[in-house]
N, C-alpha and C positions, 0 to 999 in steps of 0.2 A: 476115851471120850473125845468127840470131835465137835468143834463149834463152827458155825458159819453164820454170816450176817447177810441177809438178802433184802432187797427193796420190795415194796408192794407191787403186785399182789402175790400172796402165797398160793402155791398149787392146792387145789381143793382137798387132796388127800392129807396134805400137811396141815391145812386149817382144821380139818376134822380131828386129826390127831391132837392138835393143841387144845381144842374144845374138850376132848376126852380127858386130857391131863387136868385141865382146869376143873372139870366136874369131879374127878377123883379127889383132887386137893380140897375142894369145897366140902365134900362128904367127909374127908378125913379131919379137916381142921375146923369145920363149922363156920367158915367164912369164905366168900368168893375171892379168889386170888387175882382175878382180872376184872376190870371195870366193863361196863356196857360198851363204852367207846372202843376199847381194845377188841372185844369180841366181835363187834360189828365191823371192824377194820381187818379182820383176819383174811378175808377174801375181798375181791373187788379192787378197783383202782383207787388208791389213796396216796397221792404223790407226797413224798417227804417222809412217809412211815418207813421204819426200819424194823425188820424182824430178826431176832437173834435165836438160833436153833441149836440145842445141845443134843447130841446123838450118843448113844452107847455104841462105840465102834465108829464105822464110817457112816456118812450120810446115806439115807435111803436111795435105792437105785430105781431106775425107770423099769416098770413092769411091762409085760407084753401088752397090756391094755393101754399103755401110754401114760398112765397115772404114776406119779412118784409114790413110792412106798415110804411110809413114815412109822413103820411099826417099831423102830428102835429109837424114836424120839423120846427123850427123858426130861427135857426142860425147854423153856421158852422165855424170851424177853422181848418187850415191845418198847420202841422209842418213837415218840411223836416229834413232829417238826419243832414244837415249842420246848423240847427238852424233857417233857414229863415221860416217865417210864414205869413199867411194871415187870415182874418176872414170877415164874412159877416152876417148881421142879416136882416131878412125879413123886408121890409118897413112897413108892418102892425104890427110888433112886436117890434119897436124901442122904446127907452126911457122907457124901463121896466127892465133894468138891464142885458139883454142878452149879450150885447157887453162887458160889464165889466166882467161878469162871464166867457165868452169865453177867454178873454185875460188873466184873472187870471189863468185859467187852462193851457193855452199855456205857461205862465210864470212858472207854477209849473213843467211842463214837459221840458221846453227848458232851464230854469235857465239862467245863465250868457251868454249862447250862443245865446239866442233868438234874432232874428232880424225880426221885424214884419213890413210889408208893409202897408202903408195907401195910397191907389190909389186915385189920385185926391186931396189928402189932404182936404177932405170934412169937413165942420164945425163940430166940436165935436171930431175929431180925435186927435187934439193937447190936448184938455181938458182931454180926456180919457187917453192918454199917460202920461200926467203930473200927473194925479191922481195915476197912478200905477208906478211912478218913471222911466219913459222912456224918452229919448231925441233923437233928430234927429241925425243920424250918416251918412246918405247917401241920395242923391237926384237923381232922375231919371226923365229927361225931356221928355215929350210927345210932339213931334213937328208935324205940319201939313203944307202941301204945296198945294196950288190950282193951277190949270192949268196956265202955263206961259211958255214963250220961254226958251229953254235950250241950252247951248253951246254943241258942239260935244266933245265926249271923245278924249283925246290925249293919245296914247299908247306909252310906252317905246319901244325902239328897241328890237326885239327878242321876243316880247309878242304876243301870239295869244289868241283869245277869242272863247270859244265854250260853249255849254250847258253841264250841269251835266248829266252823264249817270248812271242811277240806275243799280246796280249790278256790276259796274266797278270802280266808283270813291269814294266809301264810305271811304275806308281806308285812302286815300290820304287826303281827306276832313277833316276827324277826326284829322289827325296829324297836318295839318296847322291850323285848328280851335283851337286846344289846345295850339299851339305855339303863335298864334296871340292874344289869350285872356288868356295867362298865369296868369295874374293878375286879371282877372274878375271872381268874385265868382260863377256866374251861367254858363255863356256861355263856359268858358274854361274847365268845368268839364263834358261836354257832352260825353256820352258813345255811343257805337254802337247801344245799345237798344234805347237811346234817339233819335238818328238820324233815325233809322227804324221806330220809332213811328210817327215821323213827315212825313216821306215819304209816309206813309199810310193814311194820312189825306185827306179828300175830296178836300181841297184847293190846295194840291201839284200839281205843274206843272213843269216838268224839263225844259220846254222852258224859264221859268223865273228864272232859277238857273244858273248864269253865272260863268265860270271859266276862270281865266287868266292863261295861261300855257306858260312856257318857251319853245320856238320853237326848241331849240337845245337839251336840256335835257329831255323835257317832264315833268319837275317838276311842281307842282302846285304853282303858285306864289301868288294867291289871289282869292277871290270869292265875289260875290254879289248874295245873295239869296233873291228873292222877294216873296211877298205873296199877293194874292188877295182873299178877303173874304168879303161878303156882299156889293160888289160894291166899296170897298175901297182898294187901293193898299198900300203896306207896304214895306219899306226898312227893311226887316226881320233881315238880318245880313250881314255886310260887314267886311271882314278880309283880311289882307295881311301878308304873311309869313315874319318873321323878316329878312330873307335873301334877300328879294326884297323890303324892305321898303326904302323910300327916292327917289323913281322913279315916284311918282305921280300916282301909281296904285290905291290908295284909291279913289282919286277924279275920275279917269277914270272909275273905276268899279261902283261907285255911279251914275255917269252920264249914263252909259250903262243901268243900271236898271231903272232909272228914264225915259229915252227915251222909254223903253219897256212898262212901266206902263202907261205912258201918251199917247204914240202914237200907239203902237201895241195893247194895251188893251183898249185904249180909255177912261181912267179914269180921272176924274176931281179932285180927292182928293188923296193925298199920305201922309202917316204918318210914323213915326218912333219913337223909344225910344233911348235915348242917356244918358249915365251916366254923372252926373253933373261935375265930375272931368275930363272928356275927353274934354278939352277946345279946342283942335285942331279940333276934329270932330264937335263940336258945331259951331265953326267958319265956317267950310266948309259948313255945313247945312244951316247956316244963309246966306252965300253968294249965295246959290242956292234957296233962297226964302222960306225957312222953318221958321215958327214962333212958339213960345210956345203956345200950346193949353191946357196943363195941367201939373201938377207937382206931381210926386209920391215921397213919402218920406219913409225912413226906420227908425224905432225906435228901440232903444236898451236900456237895463237897465243902468241907470245913474251910479250906483256903482256896476259894475259886480263882484268885488271881495268879 
């Protein structure tokens, strides 16, 4: 086995091979091993990203076509500039040391700042983390809801609801998103490029991107961005401006999106992710019929100093 660490961007053939490994692992394990961000950053220029590649034998060679061959790629690790990381090993190459080797290299490059996700907390993840001196520092709940009756949203006085308009609402949304998620390590750091990348995805539909607007000032008070992919609806992100919190907008926006997904889109399953420390949101989602389907955990070095 050979490992190499390369900066962004990955060659297109290698990016495709990583996507195939992630797809095979998801089918085998029942949970996606790589986040949306990681998959979106496989190709294209993303300064600061580091890609760790595990090959069976030597790294792929350059073919006559000029594309790098990645047929012998068996594992992949991603390290973001903020220290967050993920890794995946092909189901056919497990229990041969590839996971340990990938994690060791991520530790070498990430150091004390490393925060590595274990999606679904599959058997073996705790064992691997403990072996390399990592402990759980964060939990992310994956919740699911099946079709059931829903109450109607109740809106505060002076609030109107409309759909997101591409080319018009980006700046206002980015500002409110950063304010609403100021303490969130991933969501609150979104840039204009991050937003543009999502707006260009095949699943994007502005009809499912709801904005709560102050009828008097026109200010953006909150939002609920829904996502539909592979027949499953998702509460992608719900946020409320700090200036409008305490008025029930979070619940109203959540219900607006749930009605859209269940009734307008006719979906039977709706999912979402919520941070373990966000007890208020977890309580709201539980009251609306969501139950825990899986748990993601983030590991960090036990002794970072």
